[in-house]
C-alpha positions in Angstrom: 61.6 107.9 174.4 58.8 106.6 176.6 58.3 107.4 180.3 59.0 104.4 182.5 57.4 104.2 186.0 59.9 102.2 188.1 58.4 100.3 191.1 54.8 100.7 189.9 54.1 97.0 190.3 53.8 95.0 193.5 52.3 97.8 195.6 55.5 99.8 196.0 55.7 103.5 195.7 56.6 104.9 192.3 60.1 106.1 191.9 61.1 105.9 195.6 64.8 105.6 194.9 64.7 108.6 192.6 62.9 110.7 195.2 65.3 109.5 197.9 68.2 110.5 195.7 66.9 114.0 195.2 66.1 114.5 198.9 69.5 113.2 200.0 71.2 115.5 197.5 69.3 118.5 198.8 70.0 117.7 202.4 73.7 117.1 201.7 74.0 120.3 199.7 72.3 122.3 202.5 74.6 120.7 205.1 77.7 121.5 203.0 76.4 125.1 202.6 76.1 125.6 206.3 79.6 124.2 206.8 81.0 126.5 204.2 79.2 129.5 205.7 80.7 128.7 209.2 84.2 128.4 207.8 83.9 131.7 205.9 82.3 133.7 208.7 83.9 132.3 211.9 86.8 130.2 210.6 85.5 127.3 212.7 85.8 123.9 211.0 83.1 121.4 212.1 84.5 118.2 210.7 81.4 116.2 211.7 79.2 118.4 209.6 81.5 118.0 206.6 81.5 114.2 207.1 77.7 114.1 207.3 77.4 116.3 204.1 79.8 114.0 202.2 77.9 110.9 203.4 74.6 112.3 202.3 75.9 113.3 198.9 77.5 109.8 198.5 74.2 108.2 199.5 72.3 110.3 196.9 74.6 109.1 194.2 74.1 105.5 195.2 70.3 106.0 195.3 70.5 107.6 191.9 72.5 104.7 190.5 70.0 102.2 191.9 67.1 104.2 190.3 68.9 104.3 186.9 69.6 100.6 187.1 65.9 99.9 187.8 64.9 102.0 184.8 67.3 100.1 182.5 65.9 96.8 183.8 62.3 97.9 183.3 63.1 99.1 179.7 64.9 95.9 178.9 61.9 93.8 180.1 59.6 95.8 177.9 61.6 95.1 174.8 
């Protein structure tokens, strides 16, 4: 299977949606880890932190889906 550079034409950055997906996933996981640590140590439940972690993780899945769709489109155009 060949490597496909998505977004390499038109002056756009290469793989921006893939990088965004990874960054959002890391931030969401970090936020969820802090929430879990607070619940375990103090028993305090910060629902706003849990909601932001869920939002970041959801956004990472959306960005990943967009990235995969762009890869499929680029591969289909090469064929």
